[in-house]
N, C-alpha and C positions, 0 to 999 in steps of 0.2 A: 478360811478364817483370816481376818485382818490382824496382823501383829500390831498391838497398840504402840510398842516402842518404835517400830518402823514408821508408823503414821506420825508419831510425835516428832521424830527426828526429821522426817520429811517436811513437816509443817514448820519446824524451827528453821530449817534450811531455806524455805521459801521466804519466811518473814525476815530473816537476817540477810537475805540476798546471796546465801551460799549456793542456792540452786540457780545457776546461770541461765538455764533455759526459761525458768519462770520470770526472771528479771527481763530477759529479752522479749518474752511474750508480752509483758506489761508495757514495755517501751514500744513494741510493735503496735499494740492496740492504740496507744496514744498517738503515734505517728499516723496510723491509718485514719483515726478520727480527724486529725488536722488535714490530711490529704483530701478526705471526702468533703470536708467543709470548704477547702480551697476550690475544689472542683465545682461546688454548688454556687460559688460567687458569680454574680452577674458582671457584665462588662464594666459597669460604673464602679462596683466595689473593687475590681481588679485595678482599674485606673487610679482610684483613691489610694489603694495600698502602695502602688508603684510610686505615685507622686509623694505620698507621705514619707516613704523611704528615702526619696531623693531630697525632699525638703529638710529632712533631719540630718543632713550631712554638713560637714565643714565646708565643702565645695560650694554649696548653696549659700551659706553664710558669707563666704569670701566674695562670691559674685554679687550678692546684695550690697555688701560694703563697698565694693569697687564701683557698682552702679551709682550708689548714693554720692560717693566722693566725686565721681565724674560729673554727675548732674549739678552738684553744688559748684564745682569748679567752672563748668561751662556757663553757669548763670551768675557767677561773680567775677569772672575774668574780663579784663578789658579787651581781650583779643577776639571775643565771640559775641554775637548778638544774643541778648538775654531773652529766652522764650518763657522763662518762669522766674521772674526776679524775686529777690528776697521779699517776703518770708516764705517763698516756695510753696504756694498754695496747691499747685498742680502736683508737686512731689508729695505733699502731705496727703492729698486725696488718693494718689496712686498707692502709697504705702498702706493707707487705711483699707483700700479695696483688696490689696494683696493679703493683708492680715485676715480679712473676712473670708476670702477664698481659701486660704491655707487652713483656717480654722474649720471650715466646712469639710475639707478633705480629711483632716485629722479626725473629726467626729465620725465621718463615714467609715473610716478605717477602724476606729475604736469600736463602733457598733458591730462591725463584722467580727472583730476579735472577741468582743463580749459574748456573742452567740456561741462561739467555739468554747470559750471559757465556761459558760453555763453548762454546756453538754459535758465538758470534761469534769466539772465539779460534781455533776450528778453521777457520772461514772465512778469517780473517787468515792462518793458516798456509798454507792452500791457495793463497791469492792470492800470498803471498810465494814459495812454491815455483814458481808459474807465472812470476812476475817474475824469479826467479833463472834459469830456463831461457831466458826471453826476453832477458835481459841477456847471458847467455853466448852466445846465438846472435848477438846484435847485435855483441858484442865479436869474435866469430870473423869476422863480415863486415868489421869494421874492420881486422882483421889481414890479411885477404885483400886489401883495398884498399891497405893499406900495403905489402904484398909486391908488388902490381902496380906500385906507384910506386917500387919498388926500395929500400924501407926494410926493413932487417933487424931483425926483432923476436923472432927465435928465441932470442936470448941472454937475454931478459928472463924471469927465473925467476918473478917475481911475476905477470907476464902469463900464463905457462904455468899457474900455479895457478888463475888466474881462468877460464881456458878449460877446465879440467878439469870434467867433469860432476859435479853434486852427487850424492853418494851418500846418498839419503834414509834408507835402512835403517841405515846406519852412524851417521848423525847421531841417529836415533831411539834406537839402542842406547846411544850416549854420553850422551844426556840421561837415559835411564832409569837408567843406572849412577850418574849424579850425584845422582839423586833418592833413591837408597838410603841 
């Protein structure tokens, strides 16, 4: 027979993070999910992620600034032949093309991350639903223990609401209606 107090203390330990193995298991599940998603990426997604990581660095910013300053200096200095005189039309076009290409790589990387986030969000939802059922069960055990001890908890309306089973389909319909 299962000892209700042992079950409740174990549940509280998991929920509060006192149970280190449960916390490690949850972290491992999320890491595994990310690793599997990374393995499924095609070569273009991997390139996009690598480039996005390097484009978001201070080094890339510094190189761009250095390049633009050099370009402007070369095309305004009296010591060099001007290949793109003021107003620097070729530089403007180059910067615009660079922005387009960078934006595409960032969007590709975000799409890849979004897919992982969607799966992770679904996993969190499933975990939360399981936790809700476990908490409701634990609460019903506590109520039974309280009733055995002669404590009347039937008048507590809030407690009655907590003991009511979660209606997942109703919750889903409400969320869908709010999204419209």
